[in-house]
N, C-alpha and C positions, 0 to 999 in steps of 0.2 A: 346305529344304521352309518353306512359307508358317506364320508360328506363330499363325496369327489365333487369337480368341479363341473356343471353341465352348461350348457347354453340353451337359448332359445328355440334355434335350430333344434337342437338334439330333443327338446319336448317338444316339440312342432312334428317332428320326424318320429316320436313313439305313439304320439296323440292318434296320425295319419298311421300308423302298425295296429293302434290296438281298433279304429274306426274298418279296417279293413277284415281285421278278424270277426270282431264283436257289434259292429253298426258304432254311430252315433251313440247309443243307449247304452253302451259299454263304457262309455269314457267314467273313468271316475280319478282325482286328483291323486287319491293314494294307492292306485296302478300306475300312474303313469311316474310319478316321484320314487317307487320302486324301481321299475325299469330302467328307470334311469340313473340310480345309485345316489339319488339324494334323499333331503327329506322333504315332506309336505311343505313344510317352509318355504325352501328353495324354489319351490314351485310358484309361490305367492310371490317372489323376487321378482319374475317377470310378468307374470299375471294375476295382478292382484282380486282380480276373483274370479271363480271358477267360469263367469258367464264371458269373460275377457278369453278365456283360453278355450270355450267354447268357440266363439265366433273367432278366434285366430287359426284353428285348426279347419275350422269349415272351408273360411276364406285362403288357408294353406291347399287344401284338397281342391278347392274350384281353382287357381293357380296350377296345379298337376293337370287337372280335367283340361285347362284351357291351352297347356303350353304349347302344343301342335298348330293353335289358330293363329294365323296372322291377322290381325284387325284389318280388313279389310283395306289395307293399304294396298294389297298386292293385287286387288280383285276390281275390276270396275264393271262389272257385273252384278248387279243386288241378287238374282236368282241363287248364282252362282256362287255368291257368300253366303245365303242365308244356308244354304246345301252346305258348304263346307263347315258352317258352325255347326248345325247340326250331325252331322258326320264325326265331326271332332267333339263334341261333347257323347255323344252316343259311347265312341271307342273309350274314352277317357272315364264313362260311367261304369262300363265293364267293368275297370278294376273296382270299383266302389259300388257294388249294387247295393240298392235299397234306398244310395245315397240322396236320390233326390227327394223320395217321398218322406224319409225320414228328417233331412236338416231342417226342414220349415218347422217340423213339429218341435225338434230340440231347443230349438233359437225361440220357440213362444212359451215353451217351459222355464227357460229362463228370463233374460230382457230382450222385450219383444222391440222395444227401441233403439236398442246397441246392434241387437241384430238384425233390426229394416235398416240401418241407416248402414250397416254393413252392406250387404248385399246389394241395396241399391245403389252404394259405391260403385263396387264390381260391376252389377250390372251397367249402370249408365255407361260404366267404358265400354260397355260392347256396344249399348244402343250408341252408339258417337260414332261407334265404327262402322254401323250401318248404315247411318244418317250421310255418313259421307261417302260410303259407295253408293246409294241412292242418288245422292247429289252429282256424281262422275259419271253414273250411269246412261249411255247416250240413245240407250233402246226407249228409256221412260218417255213417254207421252207429255211434252210441256201442258198439256190441258187436264193433266189428270188430278195436279192439287190445285185446290182452291182456298178460298176462306174457311168453305164451311168443312173442306176434307185436306188436314194439314200432315205433313210428311213428318213430324214427331209424332202425331198420334195410330198414324200407320206403322212408322216404326214399334210401338208401345204393341197393337195388335198383332202385325207380324211376331214380336218376341214371345206376346204369352200366347201364345198359339203353340211357339215353338217348344216352349218349356210343359205345356201342358202335354203334347205330343210325348216329348221325353218321360217325362213322370209319367205318361199313360203306359212305356215301356216300347212304345210304335218302330218300327221297322224300317221307316221311310216318313220321307215328310214331303212327300212327292203331290199331293192332294195341296197341301199349304202351297207349294213352287208353282203349279198351276193354276191357283186362285190369284196369286203376286202376278203371276204373268196375264192373268186377262184383266187384273185392275190396271199394273201401269205401264205395259208395252204396248208400242204403236198399234 
């Protein structure tokens, strides 16, 4: 085999190509090594386990999907921010069909804890952005939140429902947006 030099970026790029062609279940280290023109051992120089490689590829796909989304700093309206997030992920997921339904199963089959930590790290960044927007939205009724109804729990509720809609292939999140308006607006 050609022992050409590769990089972590090249490996991730090839991994994403395979995800596009075959889905996450089509990923295997031998195929990635062959396409990179390196030995299987070279892949392990960058990713000590198959779980590490899978997690890195999934994170890379998420970054690509989320590339167009500006984490809420530019928006001061929570409802608009949620809609923008939905549309960004929906558009990005069109490139990677079935990514949402398969990535959690793929991680579960490998290393649950490593996969859970990776996704929580990525999703927490998005949730923090949503919370920042919620905190600056002047249309939010100041009496909406209380010790029994926390903003962080509301963000979790919105994010979970948004992801469920995306996994189900919903065309819009209009119902969720209307529910948000009815809960938080004056």
